[in-house]
Structures are given as structure tokens and as C-alpha cells.
N, C-alpha and C positions, 0 to 999 in steps of 0.2 A: 503493499500498501505506503502509497505517496502524498505527503501536504505539503500542498504547496512546492518548495526545493526540496523538500526531508522526503526520506525513505524509513520507515516505520516496519521492523518486524518486530514480530510476538510469535512464540513457539512454545510448545512442548521439549522437551530432551531428554534422553535415556540415559543418564550417566552413573559413576558410581559411586563420586563424591565433587562436592564441590570445586575444588581443586581443575578437576575433569571441565567442570562448568567454566569457571572464569577463562579455561585458554580457548574454551570455543567461542565465548566471548568476545575474547579480544580479535578472537580471526574474523568474524562476524562484526566488530565495528571496523576492521580494516578494508574491509569489504562493501560495507555502505557506500562508503565517498561521503555524504551527509546525511547521517540522521541520528536515530535510536531503534534500539531495539531489545529486546526483554524476552529472558529465559525464563525457562521453569519448568522444573522436576520436584519430583518424588525421593528425598533423601531419607531413610531411617524413618519414613512415616509421617513427616512434615514437610510442609512446602518449600522449599526454597525457591529464591527466584533473585536473578539478576541482570541490571540494566546497564547499559552502557549508553553515551552519547560521544558522537563525533566530536574530536577538535573545534572542529570550525563553531560549532553551535555550546559548546561548552565552555571555550576558552571566552565567546565573546556574552555568556551570563542567558541566553535566550532557553537552553534546557539543561538541564542537573538532572544526572541518574539518579541522586540521591531521592529527589521529588520525586521521580518516575515509580519508582520502586516501592517507594514508602507508600504511595496512592496505591499501583497496583496491589501490593501484600494487605492492603486494608481490607481488600474484597475477600479473603483468604483469612483473614480473624489475624493479621497478622503487622506486623513494624519494623522496619528498616532505614539504611541510612548509607552513606558513604559519601565519595569523594565526584568532584561534578562528571568524571568523565566513565566512573565503573563504580556502582555500589549495589548491595548483596542485601536481602531481609529473607525472611521466613514469615510462615504462616502457620496454623494450628488445623486450618480446615483443608484438607487434601482432595474431599469431593469439590473444590473451588476454585481447584486449580486453573482451570480451561476457561472459566470466566472471568475470572482476573486476565488472563493473558488476551481474551476476547477484547476486554477492557480499552488494550492497553493504545490504540488507537486516538479514541476518544479522549484519555486521560492527555497523550503527545498534542493531542488538539489544542486543546486548553492553555497548554503551556505555549505553544506557539500563536497563538491567537491575543497575548493577555499583551 
């Protein structure tokens, strides 16, 4: 999906640990050009989200990964935060992971339009 000039990607990934998720998220950020991505997975029975924002948007302050991941995680009963270019969050309700990921575009759009 694209919002203006920014690409937005949200996906559920099957990984064995958070380090693997961060590695995938780094590669995603490199491939986006300009945009944001959120990955979600269920690790040890809990939801883990990682958000990434490309440097052009993070350095300008337009988008911050910590804001995005916090808003996505709230939808799965969690919270989190981090740096402007990468952030991690957890959630307590694995059944809500897909709905939270589906809301990513709407969440990013709000930040891009303010």
C-alpha cells in the first residue's frame, strides 16, 4: 500500500525469536525506499511487533517507529516504543494480531496527514 509517496507494509511473520524479527525488519526498511513497515509474530504465546521507518521520514520527524508500534500494540492489548527508525512492542492478546496489523495503514496515514 502507498500513502502519498510513502510505502506502508504490514505482515505477520513466523520466526523463532525477536532477533530474527529485527533482522527481517532491517531488510524491509532497506527495501521500502521511503515508508514504514510493521511486522508481527507470536513468540512464547505473546504478540511481538516491530516497526521500522525509513531514515528520510524518521529524521524529518514525520513518522516515528515508536509511535506507530505503540498504536498497533494497543490493539493487541500491549504497549511499547523505541527509536524513530525502529521500535518494538508486545501484546497480551495473540488473537488480535491480525486486526492490529490490518490497522497499520490507517495508523500511519494519521501521522502522515498531521
